[in-house]
C-alpha positions, 0 to 999 in steps of 0.5 A: 500500500502506497500513499503519495504526497504532492507538494505544489508550493514553490517554497522549499521546506515551507509550511505546505511541505511541513504539513504534508510531511506530517500527514505522510507520517500518519500514513506511515504509522498506519502501515503504508509506504509513503513518498513525498514529491515537491513539484518545484523539482520537476519541469511541468509545462501547462496543458496546451489544449491539443486534445490528443489525449482524447484519442490516445489516452496519452499526453503528448508533452514530453516533460516531467509530468510523464514521471508524475503520471506513473507515480499517480497510477502506482499510488493507492492514496494521494494527498495534494498540498497547496498554499493559498494564493489570492483565495485559490491554489497556487499556479503550480497546482493548477498546471499539474491538475490540468495535465491530469486531464490525460488520465481521464481517457479512455476511462478514469485512471485515478478511479477508486484511489483515496484522495485528500487535499491540504490547503495552507492559508495566511487567513482566508481562501482555504475553503474555496481551494479545498472545495475545488479539490473535492469536486476534482476528486468526485469527477475522477471517481476518487474516494474522498477522505477529509481535507485539512486547513492549515493556518500559517503566514511566516515560513515554518509557522505552520508548526504553531497551528496545532489543530492543523498539524494534528489533523494532518497526521490523523488524515494520513491514518484515515487514508490508510484505513479507507484504502483497507476498507476498499470502497469502489465506484461501480465498473459500469460508471468508469467514465464521467457521468456527462460522458455516459450521457453523451456516449450511451444516450447520444445526448448533445454536449450543448443544450438545445435552443429554447423554442420561441 
């Protein structure tokens, strides 16, 4: 069993990295193998919207995201950690998330992996950020664990947020228990609902114009 922690912060040894490491310690205590990835150490380009993955299920961009795909697919549980910039995730997180679009064709390759998010904010914006990740997990048919909000501003001050740090450690344990429990989406729904509507029932992607 493997739990992967992904830190999107551009800051080395910053608050996001500290609290994600804490979550992985909890997962390790519960018996999982863990790995931490800091995306600042990799070259990941933004999605160019080419649509190649629609047909091939593979992203054509030959950069370090190819390494990330392999690690995501090998993991049983995934923790995404981001600082909050302007009430949302940082740019590095959004680039990474956009590139996982290739993992949704021809089916949802992250399906049934237990997933969680940790957002670190100076004061506001964590809720909006965590809400996005919850929706992302649902759309990928991942099994949502709880999320954690950390409060910190100065580098390293996350250690003073006792509630956030303790919650992160418990989150790691929770993810392992959920993996052991083995929740799964039905195989009949191994693509998103909107694509089922299109492919099984021929429903148009766009609403029909209203009659005047």
